[in-house]
N, C-alpha and C positions, 0 to 999 in steps of 0.2 A: 475461521475458528470460532467466532463469537455468534454464529448464526442462530443456534438454538436459544442462547441467552437473549439475543436480540428479539427473536420471535416472542419469547415469554414476557419479557419486560415491555415490549411494544403493546401487546394485548392488554396487560395490566394497566399501563399508563393511559392507553386510549380510553379505557373504561372510566378513568377519572376525569379526563378532559371533556368528556361528553356531558358532564353534569353541571348544573347551574350553581349548586352550593354543596359544600362537603362538611360532614360532621366528623367529630373525632373518631367515631366508630368506622366511618368510611375509610379514613386514612389508615387506621389500625388494620382493617381487613386487607387493604391494598398492600401494606407493608408486610403482612404475613405471607402474601403471595410472592412479593419481592424477595423476602428471606428464603422461601422455598426454592425460588428460581436460582438464587445465588448458590445455595447449598448443592443443588443438583448440578450446577456448573463447576463444582469442586472447589469453591472458594473456601478458605479456612474459616472454621466456625467463629473464632474470636473476631476475625475481620468482618464477618457478616453481622455479628452482634453490634459492634461499634458503629458500623455503617447505618444499620436500621435505627439505632438509638439516636444518632445525630440527625437523621432525616425526620424522625418523629418529633424530636425536640423543636426543630425549626418549622415543621409543617403544622403543628397543632397550636401555634401561637396566635395571638390576636391579629397579627399582621396578615396572616393567611385568611382568617375568618372574615375580615373586612375587605379582602381583595375582590375585585370584580370577577376574575376568573380563577377561582382557587385551584381548580384542576391543573391549569397551566402552570401555576405557581409551584405545585407539588412536583411536576415534571422538571421544572427548572432546579428545584432543590436536589432532586435525585441526580440530575445531570451534574450539578456543581460538586456534590459529594463523591460522585463517581470519578470526576477529575481529580479530586483531592486524594481519593484512595489510590489512584494510579500515579500520583506524584506531583500534581500541580503543573509545573512547567517542565518541558522537555530538557534533558541534560545530555550534551554530547561528550565525546572523548576529550579530556582536558590535555592539551599539548603545551600549556603555558609553563614550561620549565626549560632548563638549559639543555641544549642538544648534546647527545642524542637522548630523546625522551624514551624511557624504558616502559613498555607495556607488557604486563605478565598475564598470560591466559591460564586460567585454572578450571578444573571441572572433572567430572567422571568420564571414564572411557565410553565412547559411543555417543557423546552429547554433541559432537560436531566441532570440537576445538580446532583441529587442524584446518578444516575447510573455512571456519569462521576467521581464523588467523589470516588466511589468504584473502578472504573477502574484505577484512578491515584494511589490510595493506593495500589492496586494489583501490578501495574507497579513498584512503588518504593520499595515494599517489595521483589518482585521476581528478579528484575534487579539490583537494587542498594543495596539490603540487608538492607533496613532501617526498623526500628520498627515503625509502623504507628498507630496512634489512630484517629478514625473518630468520629465526633460528629454532630448530627443533631440539628440545631437551628430553625427548622421549626415547630413551635408550632400551626400553623393555619391549615395546610393541614392535613386532617384525615390520620392517620397511616403513616405519613411521617417519623417519628422517628423509627417506627417499620420496615419500608421498608429498611432503612439504616442498622439497626441491622441485618436483615436477609441477606442482601448483604454481610455484614461483616462476618457472620457465613459461607456463601458459599465460600468466598475467604480466610477464616482463618485470618481475620484482626480484631484487637481489636476495639470495639465501646464503647463509653461512656454510662454508665448506664442511663436509662431513669428515670427521677424524674418528675412526673406530677406537673403542677402548676408553674414551674420555667419560668422566662422570658428568651428570647434569649440572652440578655447580661449576665445574671447570668450563663446560660449554657456555654457560651463562656469562662467566667472566670474559671468555674469549669473544663472545658476541658483542658485549659492550665495548671492548677494546677495538674490535674490527669496525664497529659503527663509528667510533671516534676517528680512527685512521681514514675511513672511507668517506667521511663527510656526510654521514647519514643524519637525517633529522629525527627519525624514529626507529627504534629496534623493538620488534615484537618477539617475545619468548613463548614458544608453544610448549608448555610443560606436559609431563606424563599424567595419565589418569588411571583409575582402577575401575573395576566393575562395582566396587563399594568403597566407602570411606574406611581407611585403616591408618594405624599410627605411623608406619613407615612413610606413607604418602604425605602426611601432614608434616612430618619432620623434614622430608625432602623439600617441600614447598617453603617452609620457614628458612631453610639453609639458602635456597635460591634467592629468596627475598632479601636476606641479609647480605648476600654477595652482590646482587645486581641493583639494589635500592630502586625498585620500580616506582614510577610516578602514578601509574594506573594498574590496579589488579582487577581484571574483569573475570567474573564467574560465568562460564558458558553452561547454560542449562537447557535441556530439552523440554519444551513447553508441554509435550504430551505426557510427561511423567506425573502431572497433577500435584497432589499434596506433598509427595516425596521431594519434589524440587524445592519446596519451602524449607524442609528439614535440612536439605543439602546446603542451601544458602546460609542457614544459621550456623551449621558446622564449620563451613569454610570461613565465614566472617569471624567467628570466635577464635579460630586458630591462625588464620593468615591475615585477616583484615581486608576484605574486598572493598573496592571503591565504586563498583557498578556491576550491572548484570547484562548479559546478552542472551536473549531467548531465541532458540533455533526452532525450526519447523512450525512457525506461526501460520503457515499456509495449510497445515494439516487439519484433521477433523476432530481435534481434541476439544474439550469443553471450555478452555480458556481460564480455568480457575487459578492456575499457577501465575499467570500474568497479573491477575487481579489481586492475588494474595502476597506475592513476593515483595513488592514495594512496601506494602503496609506492614508486613511482619519484620522485615530486615531494616527498613528505613533507608535502604540503598536504592538509588535510581536505576530504572531499566534504561540503558543507553541506546541499545540497538536491538533490532529484531530481524531474524532471518526469514524471508518470505518465499524462498525458492532455492533451487540447486545452483543457478548461475552465479558467476562472480559478482554481477551487478545487483543481485537480489538480496540486498542487505539495506534496511531502512532505519532511519532515526526513529526513536519511540516518542511520539507526541501524545501525552495523556489526553489533551482536549480532543484531538482528532479521533483517538480510539473510543473515547466516551461518546462522541457524536455518532460513530458507526454503530456502537452497541445500541444506542437509542434510536437508530434508524434516521438520523438527521443528515447523513451523507458526509462527505469530506471533499469539498470543492478544492481546497488548497492542495491536498495530495494529488488530486486528479490533474490539476494544472501543472504541478511539479513533474508528475509522471509524463505528461504530454511534452514538457520542455526537454526532458531527458531522451525521449524516444522519437520525437519528430525531427526529420531531416530538414534543416532550414532551406536548403536549395530546392528540394522537392516542394516544400511548402510554398515558396515564392512562385515556382513554375505553376503549381496547382492554382494559386490565387490568380495568376495572370490568365490562365485558361478559364477560370470561373468568371472573371470579369468580362470575358468575351462570350460567356454562355456556352462553352464547350465542355463536354464530359463524356469520354469514351470508356470502353471496357477496361483498358489499361489503368485508367484513373480509378475505376471502381475497385480493381484488384489492389491498387496501392492503399486505398482507404481501408479495405478489409485487413491488409497486412499490418497497417498502423494500429488498428483496433486490437489485433492479436498481440502486438508488442506491448500495448498498454494494459494487458491483463485479460483480454477477451471480454465478452459480453458480461460475464459475472463480475469481473473486477471493476469494470466501469460502472455497472449498475449499482454495485455496493457503495460507491462513492458519491452517487448522485442523490441529493435530498429527495426523500419520499419515494425512491425507486427500488429500495432494497427488497421490498415485499413482492416486487414484480418478477423476480428471478425464477421462482418456482412456477409461476403461471407461464412464463416464457418457455421453460424447459418442458412443461406439459404440452405446449403447442409445437414442440420440435424446434424451437429457436434457440439452440445452444451453440457453443463454440465450434462444434463439428460442422455446423452449417457453413461457417466461414471457409473451412478447409475444402469442403465440396465445391463451393462457389469458385474458389481460387483455382481448383483443379479443372473446372469446366473452362474458365477463361484461358488457362495455360494450354488447353488442348486445341485452342483456335489458332488460326494463322494470324500474322500481323495485320493483314488487310481486313480480316473478319473482326478483329478487336477494334480496329479504327472505324469500321462501318458495319454495325450489327445487322443492317438491312440485307446484307448478302446472305444471311443464314436462312437457307431454305431447307426442305426436309432432308435431302441427301447429306448436306453438310452437318445437320444436327445429328444424324445417325452416326457419322464419323466421330463427332465430338463426344457423343454419349459413350461410344466404345472406348475412346481414348481416356475419358475421365472416370469411367466406371459408374456412370449415372444413367439417366434415361431422358427422353425428350421432354417429359413433363418438368424435370428439374431445370433443364435449359430454358424452357419457356418462362418459368417463374423468374429465373435470373434476368432474362431479357425484359420482362415486364417491370421488374424492380429497377433495372437500369433506365428504362424509359421514364419512369416516375422521377428518378433522381435527376436525369438530364433535363426534364421539364422544370424541376425545381431550381436547378443551376441557372437555366435561362432566365427565370424570374429574378433570381438573386443578382445575376450579372447584368440585368436589363438596364436600359437607359432611363434617365429621369431621376434627378436628385442623387446620382451616384450609385443607383442600384439598390435593390432590397437588402442584400447582404450588408452593404456598407451602412445603410440606415440602421439596421438592427444592431450591428456592432457598435456604431456610434452611440446609440441609445443606451446599450449595456455599459459602455465605457463611462458615460455620464453618470449612470446610477452608481457604479462601483468606484467612481473617483479615480479611474485609470485613463488618463488622456492618451490620445494617439492610437487607440485600438482600432480605429477605422482604416488604418494603413494597410498596405499589401493587398489592395483590391478587396478589402472586406475581411481578411483573416486577422488573427491576433498578431501582435508584434513578436519579436524574438523573446519567447517566454523565459529563456535562460538568463536574460538581463533584468528581469523584474526583481526588484528588491524583495527579500522575504517579508519585510514589514508590509509591503503592498499586498502580498498574498494573504497575510493575516487580515489586512483591512478588507480585502475582497470577501473573505469568509464572513467577517462581521457584517459587512454591508448586505451580503446575500441573506444572512439570518434576519437582519432588520427588515429586508424586503419580503420576508415570509418564505424564503427558499430553504431555510434550514430546519423547517418543522416537518415532523412526520406527515407524509401525504401532501407536502407543499408543492411538489413538482419542480420542474426547472424550466419555466417559460423563458424563451428568448435567448437561449445559449446559442449564439450565432454560429459558432464553429471554431474548432481548433485546426490550424492549417494542416492540410495533408492527412490528418488523422480522424477528425470528427466533423468534417464540414457539412455533414448532413444533419447536424443537431439544431437546425432552425426550428424554433418552436418545439423544442425537446424531441426532435426526430433523430433517430439513429440511422446511419447509412446502411443500406442493405436490408431494411425491414419494411419497405413499402408501406408508408403510412405513419410510421413513428408512434410516439406516445402522446395521448392515449389512443387506443384503437388499433393495436397490432392485430394482424390477421389471426383469427382463432382465439382472441382474448376479449373478455368483456370490457366495454368502455367504462372508464371511471365516472362515477356519478358525482 
């Protein structure tokens, strides 16, 4: 969503960092460009004004003029103010109240309230082990209650039984009572929406609030609606009193202005963001991480968290054991590619790696997009078990059969085999004898730098990432920034590998791309 803004701000700030000294005129010219970039991203005018005024006030002081690298200092000020605009620290859903904690979902029709209700329930039940009850109070939209019931069945979440003819306020009362009797920790009320804000809608919301006494009132807003979402937040806050925001469709191609404006205009924190259609694709909103992504500084912490969620621990251990012996067959390669797809594909991973966000367009131009993974997996699946275990069996006649089965050609198969040979050779080096193998040495060195002991275990892979304390993850991010990995263009040297998913990242190499970064085939080498 923030790609256009990221490109604009990146080019403006890179122009500043390249200079030895900055005058007040230089800062003013840069801030004019920043102001234009934010306005084009659909950020509210008063938010843009206050943002640029605060940056100018700090950037033109004596402290900056005496700085050794004033350009870097301006980038830091823009970064800090961006975090402040987005809300400072991340705020999650507050469940510190007597059970059952009532969460009320409000918003316009079509913003994704019902789906988001199910996603939040799924998140609370799987991550926080809470017993959740969902209740649909939407008696106007056809099949709205049935939709929530089906989502509950898919996610194995309890839903309130549907009784026709009941009013929304009566359903709310029954839901709270049922949650008490059923021993539920949380009850989520999915209220009705309209295509526009009207008086009957607001009166109904106020009645439901009075009857159910919710601890959290979350406004669900579509991030693609731009400035109208800000007006929507104001209206709901004045009439109902919202406690937080949930932005949906953050994976879309909108300009991101709503996300940047809503927190500043309403003073209410953005608590969660929807980043896809699946139940699991709901993330906490971390202002610092979003600011890092906008300024092209990557987001190591989210990348590690995503790896922890998607990587199968048993497969990771088996993969690490094979790597320690220097073995790597085509089944292993297919597993690696599937893990990368689960973690958001090439684009998702590159966007989170410091200094790599700008490489996505070059990779796409070279034909290295996520469709490549699908084609490669199809080729591997068209082989027999013996062929996958021993690629040397693949002669011309077998390649013809595999090409027909996968809808590709012999050239694509040859490229895949060449890539596999390169990776297999790398695995042999990493799992080789002498001082525990190259992989173990790299991971041990990275662990020492980041202050995370024990990362050399599992034959060179990372430990069970799901057990890493969140504070350690934040420390990892800070240590990486201090080591110069969090700066635009800083690269990611020495990322030794996430088990089963990114074990080709030795020296910033990605599996399946024969040569890694820098120097992907068809791409210019970084100077």
